[in-house]
N, CA, C and O of each residue as an XYZ file, in Angstrom:
460
protein
N    -215.952     97.039   -112.499
C    -215.060     98.164   -112.681
C    -215.814     99.477   -112.501
O    -215.244    100.458   -112.024
N    -217.078     99.504   -112.875
C    -217.866    100.719   -112.748
C    -217.950    101.136   -111.278
O    -217.870    102.322   -110.960
N    -218.109    100.166   -110.391
C    -218.181    100.451   -108.964
C    -216.873    101.059   -108.477
O    -216.876    102.011   -107.696
N    -215.754    100.506   -108.940
C    -214.450    101.033   -108.535
C    -214.273    102.468   -109.032
O    -213.753    103.324   -108.316
N    -214.713    102.718   -110.271
C    -214.582    104.063   -110.842
C    -215.409    105.049   -110.025
O    -214.949    106.148   -109.711
N    -216.630    104.650   -109.683
C    -217.484    105.536   -108.890
C    -216.877    105.792   -107.512
O    -216.933    106.910   -106.999
N    -216.295    104.745   -106.916
C    -215.668    104.895   -105.607
C    -214.505    105.870   -105.681
O    -214.345    106.727   -104.812
N    -213.692    105.733   -106.725
C    -212.557    106.640   -106.918
C    -213.048    108.075   -107.077
O    -212.513    108.990   -106.451
N    -214.059    108.270   -107.909
C    -214.578    109.620   -108.133
C    -215.168    110.205   -106.853
O    -215.015    111.396   -106.581
N    -215.843    109.362   -106.064
C    -216.395    109.837   -104.795
C    -215.266    110.260   -103.854
O    -215.370    111.280   -103.173
N    -214.188    109.473   -103.821
C    -213.047    109.810   -102.970
C    -212.413    111.121   -103.379
O    -212.104    111.964   -102.537
N    -212.221    111.286   -104.678
C    -211.634    112.531   -105.186
C    -212.574    113.700   -104.918
O    -212.132    114.793   -104.565
N    -213.859    113.467   -105.086
C    -214.844    114.514   -104.799
C    -214.822    114.915   -103.332
O    -214.916    116.097   -102.999
N    -214.697    113.923   -102.458
C    -214.639    114.213   -101.024
C    -213.393    115.019   -100.693
O    -213.442    115.945    -99.883
N    -212.278    114.666   -101.320
C    -211.036    115.414   -101.091
C    -211.191    116.846   -101.585
O    -210.772    117.788   -100.913
N    -211.797    117.010   -102.770
C    -212.002    118.354   -103.324
C    -212.919    119.165   -102.427
O    -212.667    120.341   -102.165
N    -213.990    118.524   -101.953
C    -214.928    119.204   -101.077
C    -214.219    119.606    -99.787
O    -214.410    120.716    -99.289
N    -213.405    118.710    -99.250
C    -212.665    119.010    -98.030
C    -211.723    120.186    -98.250
O    -211.585    121.040    -97.374
N    -211.072    120.240    -99.412
C    -210.162    121.342    -99.718
C    -210.928    122.661    -99.756
O    -210.454    123.675    -99.243
N    -212.104    122.645   -100.361
C    -212.916    123.862   -100.437
C    -213.343    124.294    -99.037
O    -213.286    125.478    -98.703
N    -213.763    123.351    -98.235
C    -214.166    123.689    -96.859
C    -212.972    124.213    -96.063
O    -213.108    125.130    -95.254
N    -211.806    123.623    -96.299
C    -210.599    124.085    -95.604
C    -210.307    125.534    -95.973
O    -209.964    126.343    -95.111
N    -210.446    125.863    -97.269
C    -210.226    127.255    -97.706
C    -211.225    128.197    -97.024
O    -210.862    129.283    -96.570
N    -212.478    127.765    -96.961
C    -213.496    128.595    -96.310
C    -213.156    128.798    -94.836
O    -213.276    129.903    -94.305
N    -212.729    127.715    -94.182
C    -212.366    127.787    -92.766
C    -211.206    128.758    -92.552
O    -211.245    129.596    -91.651
N    -210.177    128.637    -93.387
C    -209.006    129.515    -93.283
C    -209.420    130.961    -93.550
O    -208.981    131.869    -92.844
N    -210.259    131.183    -94.561
C    -210.736    132.548    -94.849
C    -211.497    133.124    -93.660
O    -211.358    134.305    -93.344
N    -212.304    132.286    -92.999
C    -213.019    132.746    -91.802
C    -212.039    133.158    -90.706
O    -212.235    134.176    -90.041
N    -210.984    132.363    -90.522
C    -209.976    132.697    -89.507
C    -209.308    134.030    -89.823
O    -209.067    134.841    -88.929
N    -209.012    134.249    -91.099
C    -208.385    135.511    -91.523
C    -209.348    136.667    -91.279
O    -208.948    137.702    -90.744
N    -210.615    136.503    -91.665
C    -211.610    137.571    -91.494
C    -211.811    137.925    -90.026
O    -212.024    139.089    -89.686
N    -211.742    136.914    -89.153
C    -211.924    137.171    -87.718
C    -210.643    137.699    -87.072
O    -210.632    138.052    -85.893
N    -209.569    137.749    -87.855
C    -208.312    138.280    -87.342
C    -207.523    137.298    -86.492
O    -206.579    137.690    -85.805
N    -207.898    136.036    -86.531
C    -207.196    135.040    -85.714
C    -205.853    134.641    -86.326
O    -204.934    134.225    -85.620
N    -205.757    134.776    -87.649
C    -204.484    134.532    -88.330
C    -204.321    135.599    -89.408
O    -205.291    136.232    -89.824
N    -203.082    135.788    -89.853
C    -202.824    136.768    -90.912
C    -203.123    136.139    -92.273
O    -203.279    134.924    -92.401
N    -203.198    137.005    -93.283
C    -203.405    136.504    -94.646
C    -202.273    135.574    -95.049
O    -202.493    134.548    -95.693
N    -201.051    135.947    -94.657
C    -199.884    135.126    -94.999
C    -199.988    133.745    -94.356
O    -199.717    132.727    -94.994
N    -200.387    133.727    -93.076
C    -200.552    132.447    -92.392
C    -201.663    131.626    -93.062
O    -201.543    130.415    -93.245
N    -202.726    132.315    -93.416
C    -203.838    131.641    -94.096
C    -203.409    131.067    -95.428
O    -203.762    129.942    -95.780
N    -202.646    131.854    -96.164
C    -202.154    131.404    -97.464
C    -201.261    130.178    -97.298
O    -201.348    129.223    -98.071
N    -200.395    130.217    -96.275
C    -199.506    129.078    -96.014
C    -200.317    127.839    -95.629
O    -200.001    126.724    -96.044
N    -201.363    128.051    -94.832
C    -202.214    126.921    -94.425
C    -202.906    126.300    -95.635
O    -202.963    125.078    -95.773
N    -203.429    127.154    -96.502
C    -204.121    126.659    -97.696
C    -203.155    125.869    -98.569
O    -203.506    124.806    -99.081
N    -201.927    126.388    -98.743
C    -200.926    125.676    -99.548
C    -200.612    124.315    -98.939
O    -200.519    123.316    -99.653
N    -200.450    124.280    -97.625
C    -200.140    123.022    -96.939
C    -201.302    122.035    -97.087
O    -201.094    120.848    -97.339
N    -202.510    122.536    -96.929
C    -203.678    121.660    -97.080
C    -203.800    121.146    -98.509
O    -204.155    119.988    -98.729
N    -203.508    122.003    -99.475
C    -203.554    121.582   -100.880
C    -202.503    120.511   -101.139
O    -202.761    119.526   -101.832
N    -201.310    120.716   -100.573
C    -200.232    119.730   -100.728
C    -200.656    118.390   -100.135
O    -200.462    117.340   -100.748
N    -201.227    118.436    -98.956
C    -201.693    117.198    -98.315
C    -202.808    116.550    -99.130
O    -202.898    115.325    -99.211
N    -203.641    117.368    -99.720
C    -204.714    116.830   -100.563
C    -204.158    116.070   -101.756
O    -204.646    114.992   -102.097
N    -203.136    116.635   -102.387
C    -202.493    115.967   -103.529
C    -201.866    114.656   -103.071
O    -202.009    113.626   -103.729
N    -201.168    114.704   -101.932
C    -200.536    113.486   -101.406
C    -201.582    112.417   -101.097
O    -201.390    111.239   -101.396
N    -202.682    112.843   -100.501
C    -203.754    111.906   -100.167
C    -204.356    111.309   -101.431
O    -204.623    110.110   -101.496
N    -204.566    112.150   -102.424
C    -205.117    111.682   -103.694
C    -204.194    110.637   -104.333
O    -204.659    109.613   -104.833
N    -202.884    110.906   -104.312
C    -201.912    109.971   -104.891
C    -201.906    108.651   -104.120
O    -201.851    107.576   -104.718
N    -201.963    108.738   -102.793
C    -202.024    107.502   -101.990
C    -203.296    106.731   -102.307
O    -203.276    105.507   -102.429
N    -204.394    107.452   -102.439
C    -205.671    106.813   -102.755
C    -205.602    106.121   -104.111
O    -206.078    104.995   -104.257
N    -205.017    106.782   -105.094
C    -204.846    106.162   -106.413
C    -204.023    104.882   -106.315
O    -204.365    103.866   -106.918
N    -202.932    104.941   -105.548
C    -202.074    103.767   -105.372
C    -202.816    102.613   -104.725
O    -202.682    101.464   -105.145
N    -203.598    102.920   -103.703
C    -204.373    101.884   -103.013
C    -205.397    101.279   -103.956
O    -205.544    100.058   -104.017
N    -206.102    102.123   -104.687
C    -207.125    101.630   -105.609
C    -206.488    100.789   -106.703
O    -207.009     99.731   -107.054
N    -205.360    101.253   -107.249
C    -204.669    100.501   -108.297
C    -204.266     99.121   -107.785
O    -204.454     98.119   -108.475
N    -203.713     99.072   -106.574
C    -203.308     97.788   -105.989
C    -204.514     96.880   -105.788
O    -204.438     95.679   -106.047
N    -205.620     97.444   -105.332
C    -206.825     96.646   -105.103
C    -207.413     96.126   -106.416
O    -207.889     94.993   -106.479
N    -207.378     96.950   -107.457
C    -207.883     96.511   -108.765
C    -207.023     95.369   -109.291
O    -207.547     94.370   -109.784
N    -205.695     95.516   -109.185
C    -204.797     94.443   -109.627
C    -205.075     93.162   -108.850
O    -205.116     92.074   -109.424
N    -205.262     93.297   -107.553
C    -205.545     92.138   -106.706
C    -206.862     91.481   -107.126
O    -206.944     90.257   -107.226
N    -207.881     92.290   -107.369
C    -209.184     91.753   -107.774
C    -209.083     91.029   -109.110
O    -209.678     89.966   -109.287
N    -208.338     91.595   -110.048
C    -208.163     90.957   -111.359
C    -207.422     89.638   -111.200
O    -207.788     88.628   -111.802
N    -206.371     89.660   -110.376
C    -205.591     88.441   -110.148
C    -206.465     87.365   -109.510
O    -206.426     86.206   -109.924
N    -207.253     87.745   -108.505
C    -208.116     86.790   -107.812
C    -209.240     86.290   -108.711
O    -209.696     85.157   -108.559
N    -209.685     87.118   -109.639
C    -210.745     86.709   -110.567
C    -210.182     85.856   -111.692
O    -210.925     85.338   -112.526
N    -208.856     85.715   -111.707
C    -208.158     84.909   -112.713
C    -208.431     85.420   -114.125
O    -208.644     84.637   -115.051
N    -208.422     86.730   -114.275
C    -208.605     87.359   -115.581
C    -207.241     87.438   -116.250
O    -206.290     87.938   -115.649
N    -207.127     86.950   -117.491
C    -205.817     86.971   -118.153
C    -205.341     88.406   -118.417
O    -206.128     89.310   -118.694
N    -204.026     88.569   -118.319
C    -203.432     89.881   -118.578
C    -203.267     90.077   -120.083
O    -203.451     89.142   -120.862
N    -202.921     91.284   -120.480
C    -202.658     91.583   -121.888
C    -201.501     90.716   -122.376
O    -201.533     90.202   -123.494
N    -200.482     90.555   -121.536
C    -199.330     89.721   -121.911
C    -199.765     88.267   -122.121
O    -199.303     87.606   -123.051
N    -200.660     87.771   -121.249
C    -201.178     86.405   -121.412
C    -201.898     86.265   -122.748
O    -201.708     85.280   -123.462
N    -202.718     87.244   -123.079
C    -203.479     87.192   -124.330
C    -202.556     87.254   -125.542
O    -202.799     86.579   -126.542
N    -201.505     88.056   -125.459
C    -200.548     88.136   -126.574
C    -199.830     86.808   -126.762
O    -199.621     86.366   -127.892
N    -199.445     86.162   -125.641
C    -198.791     84.850   -125.745
C    -199.723     83.835   -126.395
O    -199.293     83.042   -127.233
N    -200.989     83.856   -126.015
C    -201.964     82.941   -126.617
C    -202.128     83.216   -128.109
O    -202.203     82.291   -128.917
N    -202.181     84.482   -128.458
C    -202.317     84.857   -129.866
C    -201.118     84.351   -130.674
O    -201.278     83.824   -131.775
N    -199.924     84.515   -130.117
C    -198.722     84.029   -130.803
C    -198.756     82.511   -130.955
O    -198.382     81.982   -132.002
N    -199.202     81.815   -129.921
C    -199.279     80.350   -129.972
C    -200.305     79.914   -131.019
O    -200.068     78.961   -131.761
N    -201.428     80.600   -131.079
C    -202.456     80.273   -132.082
C    -201.899     80.482   -133.485
O    -202.088     79.641   -134.364
N    -201.211     81.603   -133.696
C    -200.600     81.862   -135.008
C    -199.614     80.757   -135.370
O    -199.573     80.294   -136.510
N    -198.827     80.344   -134.392
C    -197.848     79.279   -134.617
C    -198.548     77.965   -134.995
O    -198.120     77.267   -135.914
N    -199.612     77.645   -134.284
C    -200.360     76.414   -134.576
C    -201.016     76.470   -135.956
O    -201.063     75.466   -136.668
N    -201.518     77.635   -136.327
C    -202.128     77.798   -137.654
C    -201.076     77.579   -138.730
O    -201.328     76.893   -139.721
N    -199.904     78.158   -138.538
C    -198.828     77.976   -139.522
C    -198.417     76.510   -139.610
O    -198.175     76.000   -140.704
N    -198.336     75.833   -138.472
C    -197.989     74.409   -138.483
C    -199.053     73.614   -139.232
O    -198.735     72.738   -140.036
N    -200.313     73.926   -138.960
C    -201.415     73.214   -139.608
C    -201.396     73.468   -141.111
O    -201.598     72.543   -141.898
N    -201.157     74.704   -141.513
C    -201.096     75.018   -142.942
C    -199.938     74.287   -143.602
O    -200.051     73.847   -144.746
N    -198.829     74.156   -142.890
C    -197.689     73.411   -143.414
C    -198.028     71.945   -143.616
O    -197.620     71.351   -144.615
N    -198.762     71.352   -142.693
C    -199.156     69.944   -142.811
C    -200.122     69.758   -143.973
O    -200.040     68.771   -144.704
N    -201.029     70.701   -144.142
C    -201.977     70.614   -145.261
C    -201.218     70.692   -146.576
O    -201.517     69.952   -147.513
N    -200.234     71.588   -146.650
C    -199.426     71.710   -147.872
C    -198.672     70.417   -148.142
O    -198.602     69.968   -149.287
N    -198.105     69.810   -147.096
C    -197.386     68.542   -147.262
C    -198.320     67.457   -147.785
O    -197.948     66.704   -148.685
N    -199.518     67.371   -147.236
C    -200.484     66.357   -147.669
C    -200.859     66.573   -149.126
O    -200.991     65.613   -149.886
N    -201.033     67.834   -149.520
C    -201.366     68.138   -150.915
C    -200.252     67.671   -151.837
O    -200.500     67.049   -152.869
N    -199.015     67.981   -151.447
C    -197.866     67.587   -152.270
C    -197.791     66.069   -152.397
O    -197.567     65.549   -153.490
N    -197.973     65.368   -151.307
C    -197.936     63.900   -151.340
C    -199.060     63.377   -152.218
O    -198.864     62.459   -153.015
N    -200.236     63.967   -152.067
C    -201.390     63.543   -152.859
C    -201.158     63.805   -154.340
O    -201.470     62.961   -155.181
N    -200.612     64.971   -154.657
C    -200.342     65.308   -156.060
C    -199.282     64.385   -156.650
O    -199.403     63.971   -157.803
N    -198.259     64.060   -155.890
C    -197.216     63.154   -156.368
C    -197.785     61.759   -156.589
O    -197.420     61.071   -157.543
N    -198.675     61.354   -155.706
C    -199.274     60.027   -155.842
C    -200.131     59.968   -157.096
O    -200.163     58.944   -157.778
N    -200.819     61.047   -157.401
C    -201.664     61.089   -158.596
C    -200.817     61.116   -159.858
O    -201.212     60.564   -160.885
N    -199.653     61.756   -159.790
C    -198.772     61.850   -160.955
C    -198.062     60.529   -161.238
O    -197.781     60.212   -162.394
N    -197.776     59.771   -160.212
C    -197.065     58.499   -160.400
C    -198.001     57.480   -161.027
O    -199.150     57.343   -160.605
N    -197.507     56.760   -162.042
C    -198.349     55.717   -162.638
C    -198.494     54.549   -161.669
O    -197.554     54.182   -160.964
N    -199.656     53.995   -161.652
C    -199.917     52.842   -160.787
C    -199.210     51.635   -161.327
O    -199.166     51.438   -162.541
N    -198.657     50.825   -160.466
C    -197.926     49.632   -160.905
C    -198.735     48.417   -160.820
O    -198.259     47.333   -161.156
């Protein structure tokens, strides 16, 4: 999981770095007079929007890959663990009930006079 986390952070970092470079590029275009400030502002907004969309797609891809890896590794889900816990509790209660029954039978046998 640590590798996946680092990969995600690297991807987000690359997107952030790209956004910063895009802003610098747009600012250079504005300074050279190739585009207006308004056009530059619109470009930056569009690039930021695309960055958010890319980040969301990246998150979705990573989430799907993590789920796939967990499934392939046959790691039990939280729901699986809860079902097991409930089954264990049920078995413990059944076992305690049997022990109580045995005690009662044993106590009754001790109370009854031998014939």
